PDB file of N, CA, C and O in Angstrom:
ATOM      1  N   MET A   1     -20.276  21.089   1.616  1.00  0.00           N
ATOM      2  CA  MET A   1     -19.538  20.437   2.681  1.00  0.00           C
ATOM      3  C   MET A   1     -19.477  18.931   2.422  1.00  0.00           C
ATOM      4  O   MET A   1     -19.341  18.502   1.276  1.00  0.00           O
ATOM      5  N   THR A   2     -19.575  18.151   3.457  1.00  0.00           N
ATOM      6  CA  THR A   2     -19.499  16.703   3.277  1.00  0.00           C
ATOM      7  C   THR A   2     -20.888  16.098   3.303  1.00  0.00           C
ATOM      8  O   THR A   2     -21.812  16.634   3.914  1.00  0.00           O
ATOM      9  N   GLN A   3     -21.011  14.982   2.633  1.00  0.00           N
ATOM     10  CA  GLN A   3     -22.278  14.264   2.614  1.00  0.00           C
ATOM     11  C   GLN A   3     -22.410  13.467   3.910  1.00  0.00           C
ATOM     12  O   GLN A   3     -21.411  12.947   4.409  1.00  0.00           O
ATOM     13  N   PRO A   4     -23.607  13.359   4.462  1.00  0.00           N
ATOM     14  CA  PRO A   4     -23.776  12.524   5.662  1.00  0.00           C
ATOM     15  C   PRO A   4     -23.559  11.057   5.306  1.00  0.00           C
ATOM     16  O   PRO A   4     -23.800  10.634   4.175  1.00  0.00           O
ATOM     17  N   PHE A   5     -23.105  10.301   6.278  1.00  0.00           N
ATOM     18  CA  PHE A   5     -22.852   8.882   6.049  1.00  0.00           C
ATOM     19  C   PHE A   5     -24.168   8.140   5.862  1.00  0.00           C
ATOM     20  O   PHE A   5     -25.165   8.432   6.523  1.00  0.00           O
ATOM     21  N   ASP A   6     -24.152   7.185   4.959  1.00  0.00           N
ATOM     22  CA  ASP A   6     -25.318   6.341   4.725  1.00  0.00           C
ATOM     23  C   ASP A   6     -25.103   5.067   5.527  1.00  0.00           C
ATOM     24  O   ASP A   6     -24.293   4.224   5.142  1.00  0.00           O
ATOM     25  N   ASN A   7     -25.808   4.918   6.621  1.00  0.00           N
ATOM     26  CA  ASN A   7     -25.579   3.793   7.530  1.00  0.00           C
ATOM     27  C   ASN A   7     -26.430   2.574   7.211  1.00  0.00           C
ATOM     28  O   ASN A   7     -26.467   1.626   7.996  1.00  0.00           O
ATOM     29  N   ARG A   8     -27.113   2.583   6.076  1.00  0.00           N
ATOM     30  CA  ARG A   8     -27.946   1.428   5.751  1.00  0.00           C
ATOM     31  C   ARG A   8     -27.047   0.251   5.376  1.00  0.00           C
ATOM     32  O   ARG A   8     -25.976   0.454   4.804  1.00  0.00           O
ATOM     33  N   PRO A   9     -27.463  -0.964   5.686  1.00  0.00           N
ATOM     34  CA  PRO A   9     -26.657  -2.130   5.298  1.00  0.00           C
ATOM     35  C   PRO A   9     -26.636  -2.296   3.781  1.00  0.00           C
ATOM     36  O   PRO A   9     -27.576  -1.917   3.082  1.00  0.00           O
ATOM     37  N   LEU A  10     -25.554  -2.866   3.301  1.00  0.00           N
ATOM     38  CA  LEU A  10     -25.415  -3.093   1.859  1.00  0.00           C
ATOM     39  C   LEU A  10     -26.261  -4.285   1.432  1.00  0.00           C
ATOM     40  O   LEU A  10     -26.463  -5.235   2.189  1.00  0.00           O
ATOM     41  N   THR A  11     -26.739  -4.209   0.220  1.00  0.00           N
ATOM     42  CA  THR A  11     -27.465  -5.352  -0.336  1.00  0.00           C
ATOM     43  C   THR A  11     -26.452  -6.408  -0.759  1.00  0.00           C
ATOM     44  O   THR A  11     -25.248  -6.152  -0.789  1.00  0.00           O
ATOM     45  N   ALA A  12     -26.943  -7.581  -1.080  1.00  0.00           N
ATOM     46  CA  ALA A  12     -26.055  -8.673  -1.497  1.00  0.00           C
ATOM     47  C   ALA A  12     -25.304  -8.295  -2.769  1.00  0.00           C
ATOM     48  O   ALA A  12     -24.117  -8.596  -2.900  1.00  0.00           O
ATOM     49  N   ALA A  13     -25.980  -7.642  -3.702  1.00  0.00           N
ATOM     50  CA  ALA A  13     -25.328  -7.246  -4.956  1.00  0.00           C
ATOM     51  C   ALA A  13     -24.248  -6.198  -4.697  1.00  0.00           C
ATOM     52  O   ALA A  13     -23.174  -6.250  -5.296  1.00  0.00           O
ATOM     53  N   GLU A  14     -24.532  -5.246  -3.806  1.00  0.00           N
ATOM     54  CA  GLU A  14     -23.538  -4.215  -3.480  1.00  0.00           C
ATOM     55  C   GLU A  14     -22.335  -4.826  -2.774  1.00  0.00           C
ATOM     56  O   GLU A  14     -21.194  -4.444  -3.032  1.00  0.00           O
ATOM     57  N   THR A  15     -22.597  -5.776  -1.885  1.00  0.00           N
ATOM     58  CA  THR A  15     -21.506  -6.451  -1.180  1.00  0.00           C
ATOM     59  C   THR A  15     -20.635  -7.232  -2.160  1.00  0.00           C
ATOM     60  O   THR A  15     -19.408  -7.191  -2.076  1.00  0.00           O
ATOM     61  N   ASP A  16     -21.272  -7.939  -3.084  1.00  0.00           N
ATOM     62  CA  ASP A  16     -20.514  -8.700  -4.087  1.00  0.00           C
ATOM     63  C   ASP A  16     -19.673  -7.773  -4.960  1.00  0.00           C
ATOM     64  O   ASP A  16     -18.521  -8.082  -5.264  1.00  0.00           O
ATOM     65  N   ALA A  17     -20.242  -6.641  -5.363  1.00  0.00           N
ATOM     66  CA  ALA A  17     -19.502  -5.686  -6.192  1.00  0.00           C
ATOM     67  C   ALA A  17     -18.326  -5.102  -5.414  1.00  0.00           C
ATOM     68  O   ALA A  17     -17.240  -4.919  -5.964  1.00  0.00           O
ATOM     69  N   LEU A  18     -18.547  -4.812  -4.135  1.00  0.00           N
ATOM     70  CA  LEU A  18     -17.478  -4.271  -3.290  1.00  0.00           C
ATOM     71  C   LEU A  18     -16.340  -5.275  -3.151  1.00  0.00           C
ATOM     72  O   LEU A  18     -15.169  -4.922  -3.286  1.00  0.00           O
ATOM     73  N   ARG A  19     -16.693  -6.528  -2.881  1.00  0.00           N
ATOM     74  CA  ARG A  19     -15.671  -7.577  -2.734  1.00  0.00           C
ATOM     75  C   ARG A  19     -14.910  -7.800  -4.043  1.00  0.00           C
ATOM     76  O   ARG A  19     -13.700  -8.026  -4.027  1.00  0.00           O
ATOM     77  N   ALA A  20     -15.608  -7.737  -5.162  1.00  0.00           N
ATOM     78  CA  ALA A  20     -14.950  -7.918  -6.460  1.00  0.00           C
ATOM     79  C   ALA A  20     -13.943  -6.800  -6.705  1.00  0.00           C
ATOM     80  O   ALA A  20     -12.839  -7.062  -7.183  1.00  0.00           O
ATOM     81  N   ARG A  21     -14.305  -5.562  -6.387  1.00  0.00           N
ATOM     82  CA  ARG A  21     -13.364  -4.439  -6.544  1.00  0.00           C
ATOM     83  C   ARG A  21     -12.170  -4.606  -5.617  1.00  0.00           C
ATOM     84  O   ARG A  21     -11.038  -4.323  -6.009  1.00  0.00           O
ATOM     85  N   GLN A  22     -12.412  -5.064  -4.383  1.00  0.00           N
ATOM     86  CA  GLN A  22     -11.314  -5.277  -3.441  1.00  0.00           C
ATOM     87  C   GLN A  22     -10.373  -6.370  -3.943  1.00  0.00           C
ATOM     88  O   GLN A  22      -9.154  -6.233  -3.839  1.00  0.00           O
ATOM     89  N   ARG A  23     -10.931  -7.456  -4.487  1.00  0.00           N
ATOM     90  CA  ARG A  23     -10.092  -8.542  -5.021  1.00  0.00           C
ATOM     91  C   ARG A  23      -9.222  -8.058  -6.170  1.00  0.00           C
ATOM     92  O   ARG A  23      -8.032  -8.366  -6.232  1.00  0.00           O
ATOM     93  N   GLU A  24      -9.819  -7.301  -7.076  1.00  0.00           N
ATOM     94  CA  GLU A  24      -9.053  -6.774  -8.211  1.00  0.00           C
ATOM     95  C   GLU A  24      -7.947  -5.839  -7.737  1.00  0.00           C
ATOM     96  O   GLU A  24      -6.823  -5.904  -8.234  1.00  0.00           O
ATOM     97  N   ARG A  25      -8.259  -4.981  -6.789  1.00  0.00           N
ATOM     98  CA  ARG A  25      -7.264  -4.054  -6.254  1.00  0.00           C
ATOM     99  C   ARG A  25      -6.141  -4.825  -5.564  1.00  0.00           C
ATOM    100  O   ARG A  25      -4.969  -4.473  -5.698  1.00  0.00           O
ATOM    101  N   ASN A  26      -6.499  -5.876  -4.825  1.00  0.00           N
ATOM    102  CA  ASN A  26      -5.487  -6.685  -4.150  1.00  0.00           C
ATOM    103  C   ASN A  26      -4.594  -7.417  -5.147  1.00  0.00           C
ATOM    104  O   ASN A  26      -3.389  -7.541  -4.925  1.00  0.00           O
ATOM    105  N   LYS A  27      -5.174  -7.903  -6.243  1.00  0.00           N
ATOM    106  CA  LYS A  27      -4.373  -8.577  -7.271  1.00  0.00           C
ATOM    107  C   LYS A  27      -3.365  -7.617  -7.892  1.00  0.00           C
ATOM    108  O   LYS A  27      -2.201  -7.968  -8.086  1.00  0.00           O
ATOM    109  N   VAL A  28      -3.815  -6.411  -8.200  1.00  0.00           N
ATOM    110  CA  VAL A  28      -2.917  -5.419  -8.806  1.00  0.00           C
ATOM    111  C   VAL A  28      -1.803  -5.055  -7.832  1.00  0.00           C
ATOM    112  O   VAL A  28      -0.639  -4.973  -8.224  1.00  0.00           O
ATOM    113  N   MET A  29      -2.149  -4.837  -6.573  1.00  0.00           N
ATOM    114  CA  MET A  29      -1.129  -4.493  -5.578  1.00  0.00           C
ATOM    115  C   MET A  29      -0.139  -5.645  -5.396  1.00  0.00           C
ATOM    116  O   MET A  29       1.059  -5.411  -5.236  1.00  0.00           O
ATOM    117  N   GLY A  30      -0.626  -6.873  -5.419  1.00  0.00           N
ATOM    118  CA  GLY A  30       0.256  -8.032  -5.314  1.00  0.00           C
ATOM    119  C   GLY A  30       1.215  -8.127  -6.489  1.00  0.00           C
ATOM    120  O   GLY A  30       2.395  -8.428  -6.311  1.00  0.00           O
ATOM    121  N   LEU A  31       0.708  -7.870  -7.689  1.00  0.00           N
ATOM    122  CA  LEU A  31       1.578  -7.898  -8.871  1.00  0.00           C
ATOM    123  C   LEU A  31       2.637  -6.803  -8.805  1.00  0.00           C
ATOM    124  O   LEU A  31       3.799  -7.041  -9.134  1.00  0.00           O
ATOM    125  N   ILE A  32       2.244  -5.617  -8.384  1.00  0.00           N
ATOM    126  CA  ILE A  32       3.205  -4.514  -8.266  1.00  0.00           C
ATOM    127  C   ILE A  32       4.260  -4.848  -7.222  1.00  0.00           C
ATOM    128  O   ILE A  32       5.451  -4.629  -7.445  1.00  0.00           O
ATOM    129  N   LEU A  33       3.825  -5.377  -6.085  1.00  0.00           N
ATOM    130  CA  LEU A  33       4.765  -5.737  -5.026  1.00  0.00           C
ATOM    131  C   LEU A  33       5.720  -6.835  -5.494  1.00  0.00           C
ATOM    132  O   LEU A  33       6.922  -6.765  -5.236  1.00  0.00           O
ATOM    133  N   GLY A  34       5.191  -7.841  -6.176  1.00  0.00           N
ATOM    134  CA  GLY A  34       6.035  -8.913  -6.706  1.00  0.00           C
ATOM    135  C   GLY A  34       7.041  -8.397  -7.718  1.00  0.00           C
ATOM    136  O   GLY A  34       8.200  -8.811  -7.709  1.00  0.00           O
ATOM    137  N   PHE A  35       6.607  -7.492  -8.597  1.00  0.00           N
ATOM    138  CA  PHE A  35       7.514  -6.899  -9.576  1.00  0.00           C
ATOM    139  C   PHE A  35       8.638  -6.138  -8.876  1.00  0.00           C
ATOM    140  O   PHE A  35       9.797  -6.241  -9.277  1.00  0.00           O
ATOM    141  N   LEU A  36       8.303  -5.372  -7.830  1.00  0.00           N
ATOM    142  CA  LEU A  36       9.335  -4.617  -7.112  1.00  0.00           C
ATOM    143  C   LEU A  36      10.325  -5.547  -6.416  1.00  0.00           C
ATOM    144  O   LEU A  36      11.526  -5.275  -6.396  1.00  0.00           O
ATOM    145  N   VAL A  37       9.828  -6.638  -5.849  1.00  0.00           N
ATOM    146  CA  VAL A  37      10.724  -7.605  -5.198  1.00  0.00           C
ATOM    147  C   VAL A  37      11.691  -8.188  -6.221  1.00  0.00           C
ATOM    148  O   VAL A  37      12.892  -8.271  -5.963  1.00  0.00           O
ATOM    149  N   ILE A  38      11.178  -8.589  -7.377  1.00  0.00           N
ATOM    150  CA  ILE A  38      12.037  -9.146  -8.432  1.00  0.00           C
ATOM    151  C   ILE A  38      13.025  -8.101  -8.933  1.00  0.00           C
ATOM    152  O   ILE A  38      14.193  -8.411  -9.168  1.00  0.00           O
ATOM    153  N   LEU A  39      12.562  -6.865  -9.097  1.00  0.00           N
ATOM    154  CA  LEU A  39      13.437  -5.788  -9.562  1.00  0.00           C
ATOM    155  C   LEU A  39      14.568  -5.530  -8.566  1.00  0.00           C
ATOM    156  O   LEU A  39      15.730  -5.436  -8.963  1.00  0.00           O
ATOM    157  N   PHE A  40      14.239  -5.415  -7.278  1.00  0.00           N
ATOM    158  CA  PHE A  40      15.274  -5.177  -6.264  1.00  0.00           C
ATOM    159  C   PHE A  40      16.242  -6.351  -6.187  1.00  0.00           C
ATOM    160  O   PHE A  40      17.445  -6.150  -6.023  1.00  0.00           O
ATOM    161  N   PHE A  41      15.731  -7.571  -6.303  1.00  0.00           N
ATOM    162  CA  PHE A  41      16.592  -8.748  -6.284  1.00  0.00           C
ATOM    163  C   PHE A  41      17.549  -8.732  -7.470  1.00  0.00           C
ATOM    164  O   PHE A  41      18.741  -8.994  -7.311  1.00  0.00           O
ATOM    165  N   ALA A  42      17.034  -8.426  -8.650  1.00  0.00           N
ATOM    166  CA  ALA A  42      17.875  -8.388  -9.850  1.00  0.00           C
ATOM    167  C   ALA A  42      18.936  -7.300  -9.738  1.00  0.00           C
ATOM    168  O   ALA A  42      20.092  -7.525 -10.096  1.00  0.00           O
ATOM    169  N   ILE A  43      18.560  -6.133  -9.249  1.00  0.00           N
ATOM    170  CA  ILE A  43      19.531  -5.045  -9.081  1.00  0.00           C
ATOM    171  C   ILE A  43      20.611  -5.457  -8.091  1.00  0.00           C
ATOM    172  O   ILE A  43      21.792  -5.191  -8.310  1.00  0.00           O
ATOM    173  N   SER A  44      20.208  -6.108  -6.999  1.00  0.00           N
ATOM    174  CA  SER A  44      21.187  -6.556  -6.000  1.00  0.00           C
ATOM    175  C   SER A  44      22.156  -7.571  -6.590  1.00  0.00           C
ATOM    176  O   SER A  44      23.361  -7.485  -6.353  1.00  0.00           O
ATOM    177  N   ILE A  45      21.649  -8.525  -7.352  1.00  0.00           N
ATOM    178  CA  ILE A  45      22.514  -9.538  -7.968  1.00  0.00           C
ATOM    179  C   ILE A  45      23.491  -8.883  -8.932  1.00  0.00           C
ATOM    180  O   ILE A  45      24.672  -9.230  -8.942  1.00  0.00           O
ATOM    181  N   VAL A  46      23.021  -7.945  -9.739  1.00  0.00           N
ATOM    182  CA  VAL A  46      23.899  -7.260 -10.692  1.00  0.00           C
ATOM    183  C   VAL A  46      24.973  -6.481  -9.950  1.00  0.00           C
ATOM    184  O   VAL A  46      26.136  -6.500 -10.354  1.00  0.00           O
ATOM    185  N   LYS A  47      24.604  -5.797  -8.874  1.00  0.00           N
ATOM    186  CA  LYS A  47      25.595  -5.020  -8.122  1.00  0.00           C
ATOM    187  C   LYS A  47      26.618  -5.924  -7.440  1.00  0.00           C
ATOM    188  O   LYS A  47      27.799  -5.584  -7.369  1.00  0.00           O
ATOM    189  N   ILE A  48      26.173  -7.059  -6.944  1.00  0.00           N
ATOM    190  CA  ILE A  48      27.089  -7.971  -6.257  1.00  0.00           C
ATOM    191  C   ILE A  48      28.058  -8.607  -7.245  1.00  0.00           C
ATOM    192  O   ILE A  48      29.249  -8.725  -6.956  1.00  0.00           O
ATOM    193  N   THR A  49      27.562  -9.014  -8.399  1.00  0.00           N
ATOM    194  CA  THR A  49      28.414  -9.724  -9.355  1.00  0.00           C
ATOM    195  C   THR A  49      29.241  -8.799 -10.232  1.00  0.00           C
ATOM    196  O   THR A  49      30.254  -9.227 -10.785  1.00  0.00           O
ATOM    197  N   ALA A  50      28.841  -7.551 -10.373  1.00  0.00           N
ATOM    198  CA  ALA A  50      29.576  -6.621 -11.239  1.00  0.00           C
ATOM    199  C   ALA A  50      30.851  -6.172 -10.540  1.00  0.00           C
ATOM    200  O   ALA A  50      30.832  -5.779  -9.373  1.00  0.00           O
ATOM    201  N   LYS A  51      31.954  -6.236 -11.270  1.00  0.00           N
ATOM    202  CA  LYS A  51      33.223  -5.757 -10.736  1.00  0.00           C
ATOM    203  C   LYS A  51      33.476  -4.392 -11.361  1.00  0.00           C
ATOM    204  O   LYS A  51      33.555  -4.280 -12.584  1.00  0.00           O
ATOM    205  N   PRO A  52      33.602  -3.364 -10.550  1.00  0.00           N
ATOM    206  CA  PRO A  52      33.826  -2.030 -11.113  1.00  0.00           C
ATOM    207  C   PRO A  52      35.156  -1.969 -11.858  1.00  0.00           C
ATOM    208  O   PRO A  52      36.171  -2.460 -11.364  1.00  0.00           O
ATOM    209  N   GLU A  53      35.149  -1.377 -13.028  1.00  0.00           N
ATOM    210  CA  GLU A  53      36.360  -1.301 -13.843  1.00  0.00           C
ATOM    211  C   GLU A  53      37.313  -0.223 -13.350  1.00  0.00           C
ATOM    212  O   GLU A  53      38.522  -0.336 -13.549  1.00  0.00           O
ATOM    213  N   HIS A  54      36.796   0.817 -12.713  1.00  0.00           N
ATOM    214  CA  HIS A  54      37.639   1.929 -12.289  1.00  0.00           C
ATOM    215  C   HIS A  54      38.293   1.691 -10.932  1.00  0.00           C
ATOM    216  O   HIS A  54      39.177   2.453 -10.540  1.00  0.00           O
ATOM    217  N   ALA A  55      37.884   0.664 -10.212  1.00  0.00           N
ATOM    218  CA  ALA A  55      38.447   0.404  -8.889  1.00  0.00           C
ATOM    219  C   ALA A  55      39.765  -0.353  -9.030  1.00  0.00           C
ATOM    220  O   ALA A  55      39.880  -1.234  -9.882  1.00  0.00           O
ATOM    221  N   PRO A  56      40.758  -0.022  -8.210  1.00  0.00           N
ATOM    222  CA  PRO A  56      42.028  -0.760  -8.246  1.00  0.00           C
ATOM    223  C   PRO A  56      41.842  -2.158  -7.666  1.00  0.00           C
ATOM    224  O   PRO A  56      40.839  -2.443  -7.013  1.00  0.00           O
ATOM    225  N   ALA A  57      42.805  -3.008  -7.908  1.00  0.00           N
ATOM    226  CA  ALA A  57      42.760  -4.353  -7.355  1.00  0.00           C
ATOM    227  C   ALA A  57      42.786  -4.264  -5.839  1.00  0.00           C
ATOM    228  O   ALA A  57      43.197  -3.247  -5.281  1.00  0.00           O
ATOM    229  N   GLU A  58      42.346  -5.332  -5.164  1.00  0.00           N
ATOM    230  CA  GLU A  58      42.212  -5.286  -3.710  1.00  0.00           C
ATOM    231  C   GLU A  58      43.539  -5.038  -3.003  1.00  0.00           C
ATOM    232  O   GLU A  58      43.580  -4.252  -2.057  1.00  0.00           O
ATOM    233  N   GLY A  59      44.604  -5.669  -3.419  1.00  0.00           N
ATOM    234  CA  GLY A  59      45.884  -5.522  -2.747  1.00  0.00           C
ATOM    235  C   GLY A  59      46.678  -4.314  -3.205  1.00  0.00           C
ATOM    236  O   GLY A  59      47.667  -3.961  -2.562  1.00  0.00           O
ATOM    237  N   ALA A  60      46.289  -3.676  -4.276  1.00  0.00           N
ATOM    238  CA  ALA A  60      47.058  -2.571  -4.838  1.00  0.00           C
ATOM    239  C   ALA A  60      47.084  -1.365  -3.912  1.00  0.00           C
ATOM    240  O   ALA A  60      48.098  -0.672  -3.834  1.00  0.00           O
ATOM    241  N   GLU A  61      46.006  -1.107  -3.222  1.00  0.00           N
ATOM    242  CA  GLU A  61      45.950   0.070  -2.346  1.00  0.00           C
ATOM    243  C   GLU A  61      46.912  -0.083  -1.174  1.00  0.00           C
ATOM    244  O   GLU A  61      47.569   0.885  -0.791  1.00  0.00           O
ATOM    245  N   GLN A  62      47.009  -1.264  -0.604  1.00  0.00           N
ATOM    246  CA  GLN A  62      47.910  -1.484   0.517  1.00  0.00           C
ATOM    247  C   GLN A  62      49.359  -1.410   0.068  1.00  0.00           C
ATOM    248  O   GLN A  62      50.206  -0.929   0.820  1.00  0.00           O
ATOM    249  N   MET A  63      49.662  -1.867  -1.120  1.00  0.00           N
ATOM    250  CA  MET A  63      51.029  -1.862  -1.609  1.00  0.00           C
ATOM    251  C   MET A  63      51.500  -0.434  -1.868  1.00  0.00           C
ATOM    252  O   MET A  63      52.678  -0.139  -1.669  1.00  0.00           O
ATOM    253  N   GLU A  64      50.625   0.449  -2.299  1.00  0.00           N
ATOM    254  CA  GLU A  64      51.008   1.826  -2.585  1.00  0.00           C
ATOM    255  C   GLU A  64      51.368   2.578  -1.313  1.00  0.00           C
ATOM    256  O   GLU A  64      52.247   3.439  -1.335  1.00  0.00           O
ATOM    257  N   HIS A  65      50.706   2.268  -0.207  1.00  0.00           N
ATOM    258  CA  HIS A  65      50.935   2.993   1.039  1.00  0.00           C
ATOM    259  C   HIS A  65      52.114   2.444   1.824  1.00  0.00           C
ATOM    260  O   HIS A  65      52.542   3.081   2.787  1.00  0.00           O
ATOM    261  N   SER A  66      52.654   1.299   1.458  1.00  0.00           N
ATOM    262  CA  SER A  66      53.759   0.685   2.206  1.00  0.00           C
ATOM    263  C   SER A  66      55.067   1.372   1.938  1.00  0.00           C
ATOM    264  O   SER A  66      56.095   0.979   2.489  1.00  0.00           O
TER     265      SER A  66
END
């Protein structure tokens, strides 16, 4: 089954090790989040600036229906 919780306070060395692991995990998560922000920004810029080749000119559709 499950192990009972150990409610004893952490020693200074255990606390330092725990904080160090948390800092490393936070750094990795920050880098991943920053990479995703840059990736989404780059994709958005490419989509905004790219002109589709298969799309007709803006006024061409209205002229065909007139």
